[in-house]
C-alpha positions in Angstrom: 75.5 77.7 49.6 73.3 79.9 51.8 75.1 82.8 53.5 74.8 82.9 57.3 72.7 85.7 58.6 74.7 88.2 60.7 73.8 88.2 64.4 71.6 91.1 65.4 73.4 93.8 67.3 71.4 95.1 70.3 70.5 98.8 70.5 72.6 99.1 73.7 75.6 97.7 71.9 75.2 100.1 69.1 74.8 103.0 71.5 77.9 102.2 73.5 80.0 101.7 70.4 79.7 105.4 69.7 82.0 108.2 71.1 81.4 108.8 74.8 80.8 112.5 74.3 78.2 111.8 71.6 76.4 109.3 73.8 76.5 111.7 76.7 75.0 114.5 74.6 72.3 112.1 73.4 71.5 111.0 77.0 71.2 114.6 78.1 68.4 115.1 75.6 66.7 111.7 75.8 65.6 110.1 79.1 65.3 106.7 77.4 69.0 106.8 76.4 69.9 107.9 79.9 68.0 105.0 81.4 69.8 102.6 79.0 73.2 103.9 80.3 72.2 103.6 83.9 70.9 100.1 83.3 74.2 99.1 81.6 76.1 100.1 84.7 74.4 97.3 86.6 74.6 94.8 83.7 76.6 91.6 83.4 78.8 92.8 80.5 82.0 94.4 81.8 82.8 96.1 78.5 79.4 97.7 78.4 79.6 98.8 82.0 82.9 100.6 81.4 81.6 102.2 78.2 78.4 103.4 80.0 80.5 104.7 82.9 82.7 106.7 80.5 79.6 108.2 78.9 78.0 109.0 82.3 81.2 110.8 83.4 81.2 112.8 80.2 77.6 113.7 80.9 78.4 114.8 84.4 81.2 117.1 83.1 79.0 118.8 80.5 75.5 118.7 82.0 75.7 117.5 85.7 72.1 118.6 86.6 70.7 115.8 84.4 72.1 113.2 86.9 71.2 114.8 90.2 68.2 112.5 90.8 70.1 109.3 90.1 72.2 109.0 93.3 71.1 105.5 94.1 71.9 104.1 90.7 75.3 105.8 90.7 76.1 104.6 94.2 75.2 101.1 93.2 77.6 101.2 90.3 80.5 101.8 92.7 80.1 98.1 93.7 81.3 96.9 90.3 84.6 94.9 90.4 86.5 96.7 87.6 88.4 99.8 88.6 87.5 101.9 85.6 83.7 101.8 86.1 84.3 102.9 89.7 86.7 105.7 89.0 84.5 107.1 86.2 81.4 107.1 88.4 83.3 108.6 91.3 84.4 111.3 89.0 80.9 111.8 87.7 79.6 112.1 91.3 82.2 114.7 92.1 80.9 116.9 89.2 77.2 116.4 90.2 77.9 117.3 93.9 78.5 120.9 92.8 74.9 121.0 91.6 73.3 119.0 94.4 75.4 117.3 97.0 72.5 115.1 98.1 73.3 112.9 95.0 76.3 111.5 96.9 74.5 110.7 100.2 74.2 107.0 99.3 77.7 106.9 97.8 79.7 107.7 100.9 80.0 104.1 102.1 81.2 102.7 98.8 83.4 105.8 98.3 85.0 105.1 101.6 85.7 101.5 100.5 87.1 102.9 97.2 89.4 105.2 99.2 91.2 102.1 100.5 91.3 100.2 97.2 94.4 98.1 97.3 95.1 97.9 93.6 94.2 101.3 91.9 95.6 104.6 92.8 93.2 106.2 90.3 90.2 104.8 92.2 91.7 106.1 95.5 92.2 109.5 94.1 88.7 109.7 92.6 87.2 108.6 95.9 89.2 111.2 97.8 88.2 114.0 95.6 84.5 113.0 95.7 84.6 113.0 99.5 86.4 116.4 99.6 83.9 117.9 97.2 81.0 116.6 99.2 82.5 117.9 102.4 83.0 121.4 100.9 79.3 121.9 100.6 78.3 122.2 104.3 79.9 122.2 107.8 78.0 119.0 108.7 79.3 117.2 105.6 82.8 118.5 106.2 82.8 117.2 109.8 81.5 113.8 108.5 84.2 113.3 105.8 87.2 115.0 107.5 88.3 111.9 109.5 88.4 109.9 106.3 90.3 112.6 104.4 92.7 113.1 107.3 93.5 109.3 107.5 94.0 109.2 103.7 96.5 112.2 103.9 98.5 110.2 106.4 98.3 106.9 104.6 99.0 108.1 101.1 101.5 110.8 101.7 104.3 110.5 99.2 102.2 108.4 96.7 102.2 109.5 93.1 98.5 110.7 93.5 99.2 112.7 96.7 99.7 116.1 95.1 96.4 115.7 93.2 94.7 114.7 96.4 95.6 118.0 97.9 93.5 119.8 95.3 90.6 118.1 97.0 91.7 119.3 100.4 92.0 122.9 99.0 88.5 122.6 97.7 87.3 121.4 101.1 88.9 124.2 103.1 88.0 126.8 100.6 84.3 125.8 100.8 81.8 125.6 103.7 84.0 123.5 106.1 83.9 124.5 109.7 86.8 126.5 111.3 87.7 123.3 113.2 88.1 121.3 110.0 90.1 124.1 108.3 92.4 124.3 111.3 92.8 120.6 111.5 93.7 120.5 107.8 96.3 123.3 108.3 97.9 121.5 111.2 98.1 118.3 109.2 99.8 120.1 106.3 102.0 122.5 108.3 105.2 120.4 108.0 104.8 120.1 104.2 104.0 123.8 104.0 107.2 124.7 105.8 109.6 122.1 104.4 108.4 120.5 101.2 109.1 121.9 97.7 107.2 121.5 94.5 103.4 121.0 94.0 103.0 119.3 97.4 104.6 122.3 99.2 102.7 124.9 97.2 99.3 123.2 97.8 100.1 122.6 101.5 100.7 126.3 101.9 97.4 127.1 100.3 95.7 124.7 102.7 97.4 126.4 105.7 96.5 129.8 104.4 92.8 128.8 104.6 92.9 128.3 108.4 91.2 130.9 110.6 93.9 133.5 111.2 93.2 134.1 114.9 93.0 130.5 115.7 96.2 129.8 113.7 98.2 132.5 115.6 96.9 131.2 118.9 98.0 127.7 118.0 101.5 128.8 117.0 101.8 130.7 120.3 101.0 127.6 122.2 
């Protein structure tokens, strides 16, 4: 009896079967491997998309500059149906924004959609933190994303992810946001700063403390 030959395993399958940090380190050194990862993000195989997204997120954590010219590919991957691919890539973009915020220019629309994901709080949180990180880089970007962030603060207040969302707001108002955005954030969080305990209260007070002092005193006097 002739033994059946084992089906060939593709190079991509072998690559994605490895540890995500190992794959990320390989991609950082080898543009061909990086191209394979980015191609997998748009492939038909859900398992491969998730594995590729995990490796890309790891790459963004350890060597974000490698990804700064791939904004279009990363933005496109935010259209995938499974939540994990989207939250991994949103997390990757958040890391790369610190190196070059332009990488997220094409991701704002899908990130806005992800901010209102009906099924995954992890996706909503990742989208929120990306938008906040993007806004922290310039006054113009802060003005662009603040209405989205403000709405999310109101809608998701009290959700399990809300205290973690406030880390994004702290990053926004600690960055290059305009005085108007910093003041608006302080006003939005003032009640929590004065009345809420725990992490939410602590982070709310940090947000309020970032408001321009003269404008804050004037507002209180009114």
